[in-house]
N, C-alpha and C positions, 0 to 999 in steps of 0.2 A: 267760490266765485267763478263764473264762466267768462272766458275770454274769446271773443271772435278774432279773426285775423285782422291785423292792422292793414292799411292799404299796401297792396303788394308793390314792392319797389324793384327797380331794375338791378341787375347784378352790379353795374357800375356804381349805382347809389349805395348799395350794400358795401362795396369795397371802400367807398369814401368814408363810411362809418368806421370800418376797420382801420383805416389810416389815422383816425383820431387817437388811436392808442399808440403811444410813442414806442420806439425801439427800446430794448432792454439796455441796462448799463453794460459797460465793457469790463474786460478782465485781461490780464497779461498772461500769456501761455507760452510754453516752450515750443520750439519749432516742431518737435515730434508730436505735439498735441494740436497743431494748427489745422490739420487737414479737415476740410469740410466746413470750417468756420468762416465768418464774414469779417474781413479786415476793417478795423475801426480807425486806423491811422494812415497817414500818407508816408510811404517808405521812399527814402532818397538814397541813392548809392553814395557810399562814403569814399569810393575810389573807382577808377576805371575798371571795367571788366570786359574782356580779359585785361590783365595788367600789361601785356605786351602782344606783339603780333605772334600768333601761335599756329603751328601746323595742324591741319585737319587729317593728315595722312602720314604714313611712313613713306619716306622718299628722300629727296634731295632739295634743299633750299638754295635758291639761286636768283640771280637778276634775270627777270623774264626776257630782257633784251638779248641775253646770251643764248637763249633757246629759240630765238625767232626763226620760224620756218622749219623747225626740226620735224622729221618724220622717219619712219622705218627705212624709206628709200634714201633719205637725205639727213642722216643723224648729225648731231653736233657733239663735240668732245670738250668736256670740262675737267678741270683739275680739282678733285675733292681734297680739301685740306684738313679734314677731321670730322669728328662726330660729337658735338657738345652733348653732355648728358641732359636728359629730359627736364631735370629740375634746376638746370643752370641758366643764368642770364649770360649768353655768350658775350665775351669781351672783345671779340674780333670784328674786323670789318672786311668784307669780301672785296677782293680786287676783281676787275673784269676777267671773265673766263674761269672764275673759281666757284665752288659750291661746297656745301657741307652735307653730310648725311644727317637726317633728322627723324626723330620718332614722333608719333602722334602726340600732340600736346606740347611739343618742344617749342622754345622761343626762337624766332628767326634772328640771325645776326644782322648787324648793319650791312647794308648793301644788297640784302636779299628781299625780294618782294613777291616770290611765288615758290610753290613746292610742286615738283614733278614726282608723281607716284613711282615707287620703286619698280612696279611692273613695266614701266615705260623706259627703263634704263638697263644697261648692261655694264658690268665691271670688266675692264680690259686686263690684259696680261700683267700689267705692273701693279695690280691692286694688292694692297697690304691690309688684310682683314683686321689685324690687331690694332693698327694705327688708324684704320679707316681713311687711308690716303691712296691716291692713285688716280688713274684716268677713268672717267665715267662717260659712256656713250648714251646720249639722251635722244630718244626716238619719238618724242612728242613735243610740239610747240607749247610754250607757256605764255600766259598773259598775266599782267600785274594782278595780284590778289587770288590767283589760282590756288585752291586748297589751303587758304590762309584765313584764320579768324583774326580780324583786325583789332587792334587795341581799342577798347571802349565800344566794340560793336554790340555787345549785350547791354552795357550801361556805361554812361559817362559820369564821372564824379559830380555829385550834386543834382543829377537828373532824377525826376520822379520815376520810379520803376513800378510801383503798385499804388493804386488809388484806394481810398476808403470805399467800402461796398463791394470789393472784389471777393468772390468766393475762392477760398484757398484750396487748390488741388496740388497734385504732384508737381506741376510745372512751377507754380508759385513757390512751393516749398524748395524746389531745386534752385530757383533764382535767389530766394532768401538765403539759402545755405551758401551759395557761391559768393554772396556779398557780405556774409558774416553776421546775418541777423539770427541770433540765438533765441530771441523772443519776439512776440508780436502782440499788439493790442487788438483784441477781437471782441465782438459782441457776445454776451452770454447766450448760451443755448436756452431756449424757452423750456420751462418745466410745464408739462401738459398733463393734467389730470383727466382721466377718462372713466366714466361710469355709464352703465346701461340700466334702463328703467323698464319695469313691466312685470306684472304677476306671472306672465306666461313664460318668462325666461328661466332656464336652468343652466347650470355650469356645464362645460363641455364634457366633463367626465361622467355626468349623470345621463341616465336613459330617460328621455322624455316620454310622457304619456300623451294621449290624444288631448290637444289643446295647449300643449307646451312646445317650446322650441329651444334649442341650445343657443346660448349667447355667442353670436358670431361677431357683432360689431366691436366688442371690447378688443378682440384680437386683430381684426382688419384695420380698425382705426389706429390702434397703437402702432402697427407696422408702418402705416402711411405717415404717421407723425414722426416716427424715428427716421424714415427716409427723408423727411424735410429738415431733419437736424434737431428734433426735440428730444428732451429727456422725459420719458413717459412714466407715470405712476398710475396704476389701476386701482379703482375703488369698488370693483366687483359689480354685482347685481343689486339694485335697490328696488324693492317692491313698490306698487302703486299706493304708497302711503305717504301723505304730506309730511308729517313730522320726521319720518325716516329720510325722505329725500331732502328736506330742508337742512337737516343735520349733516348729511353727507356732503351736500354742496358747500355748506359752511366750512367743513374741514378741507375740502378740495380747494376752495378759494384761498384759504389761509396758507396752503402749502404749494400753490402753483401760480404760474404766470398766465395760464389759459386753462379753462375748464370746458370739457366737451361732454354733453349728455346725449345719448341716443335713445329715441323713443319718447313718447309723450309730447311731441311737438305739434301734432295734427289738431285741427279744429274738432271739437266734439266734447265728450264728457271728460276726457282725460287732458286737462290743461295744467297738470302738476308741475311741468317744467317752468312755466311762466310763474306760477305761485312760488316755487322754490327760489327762483331768482329774486322776485320782488320781496321775499321775506328776509333777504340778506340786508345787512347794514349799508346804507347809502347806495341803494340799488335802483336800477331802472331798466325797462325794456326799451331797446333802441330800435328794433325792427322785428316784426313777426310776419315773415313772408317775403320771398324773393322770386323774381320772375324767371326762374329756370325750371326745366323739367328733365329728369325728376329732381326733387329737392325743394319744391315750393314752400313747404311749411317750416323752413329753417328760422330759428330764433337767434337774435343777437341781443344780449343784455350785458350789463356790467354790475359788479358788486364791488363798491369802492372803485379802485382803479383796475380791477381784474376783469377781463372779458370772459363772459360765459356764453357758450353757444349751444343751442339745442338742435340736434340733427334728427332727421327722420329715422324711425326705427327700421324701415325696410332697407335691406343691405345695399342694394344697388343705388337707391336714393342717397343713403348716407355716404357712399363712396364718391358719387358725383359731387356732392357738396364738399367732401374732403379734398378732392382734386381741384375743384374750381375756386374754392374760397378759403378753406382752412389751411391747406399746405402753403399757398401763397402768403397767408396771414402769418404763419410760423416763420416764413422767410422774412417778412416785414419786421417782425419782432426781433429778429437777430440781425437787423441792419441791412437787408438786401433792398437796395433802392428801387430796383425794377421788378419787385416781387409780383405785382399785379399786372405786369405787362404781358398780354396774351401773345405778343409776337415772339417772346423768348421761349414759349413752350416747345418741347421737342416734338416735331411733326414729321410726318411722312406723306408724300403725295400719293394719291391713288385715284382710280376711276370708279365712280359710283355704279354699282351693279344693278340698281333698281331705283325707281322713284321713291322719295321719302317725303311724306306729307308732314306739315307742322302747323300748329295754331299760331297766328300772329299774336304778339303781345308777350311772348315768353321766349326765352332762349332755350332751344331743345338740344340736349346732349344725347346723341344716338350712338349706341355701342356698335363697333365695327369689327368685322373679322376679315383679314386679308386672304385673298387667293393669289398666290404668287404665280407669275407668268414669265417665261423666259424672254429676256430682252424687251420687256414691256413693263409699264407701271402695273402694280398689282390691282386686282379688282377689289373693291370695298363692298362687302356684303353687310347690310344692316342686320344686327342681332336683335330681334324683336322679342318682347316678352314682358311679363309683369315685373315691377321693380323689386319684388320680393324673391325672384327666382335667382338663385346663385349661378345656375347654368349660364345665364346671359353674361355674367361677368367672366366665368371661366372660358367661354368660347370667344370672347372679344379680345382683340389686340389693342384697341384704342377707342377714342371718342371723336365723333364728328360734331361740330357745333353748327346748328342752324340758327341764324340771327333772328332776333325777336320780330323784325319787320318783314320776314320772309314767310311765305306760305308753304315752303318746302324746297327740295332740291331735286332736279330732274336726273334721270338715268343718264349715264355717260358723262356727267359733269366731272371736271377735275377738282378734287377736294383735298383739303389738308386734314389728316387724321392725327389727332393728338395721341401720341404713343405713351400711354400711362403705364 
């Protein structure tokens, strides 16, 4: 059966279809396995952090009023009355004119509200190193809070410290560790099955003859999916044979949360991707064609509750679809609330080096190569070429988006380059 393109839909409409698939279930993981995951619960601090006023520096804890106006030309002299250990809660209260020696991370005694760095002090002749007592010359003024982490400055007891939807990185792991969270509820990582279709494809280790090409997409798509947080399973190369493709898609659907097929999505004699999706139980085609270039013949279907996407076989086209649609979709499946928000893309500003023409009605993604310039924004050179040329990907540093309602972008325009 032959399938023409459905009505081409805008990228935003395609994303709305992707949003109809709900995020995956959650699981509880240890803190050491939380990096890169999306938080599924609201975390509240069980106690203040820090637990006390703590020093940020090695130096002397004092009442800032006692060091008012201090300088190298006009030092003040304070009586150091000890050096509480860094893991102690000092039980003393400083009297006016007193200070204590303090290490980084040490808790301030009562009566102290600032820390003067040791570099701005001098021990006088009566200094007793063993007892850490004697007269200290202070050569820099202090203000309340100088070099002090205030109690509860990171988190107050009962306060929300991390919201659901937060991607957990080293910062969030550090905060969780400080507050005693040994485990977190996170969204499951999507299992993504990838297969390439086409009689012309051979494995990377094989030597192609004329008319054959090595399978590139299985490797590049898998890498991009892993970058987005997915667990990837490869299903190899499937020939242009309907029973074989239907059986492989059936297996991939049963074993994964998302199935990606590259090749066989273009209009013409080879519409096996559509047939393979429609042959599954409780299946339908949701979209066949999206108004982006390259990548227009992208297919979205479902088999039961599992999304199945058909990507173009041309490498550059497949990668643009991967960056624009699939990687955000993987983020959505693992609970990232802003996954489709283009404003959160990592971008770098540059100056366009030449005019770029575009057809209205589609969103063009133009590959860009940076030319760095001292003390100026880089020049953005369009990397032009056929969507099947790998060199256009290798030479490019990112993508420029030309909106669907624009006829192009003029030379010298300030542009945002999506650094993929």
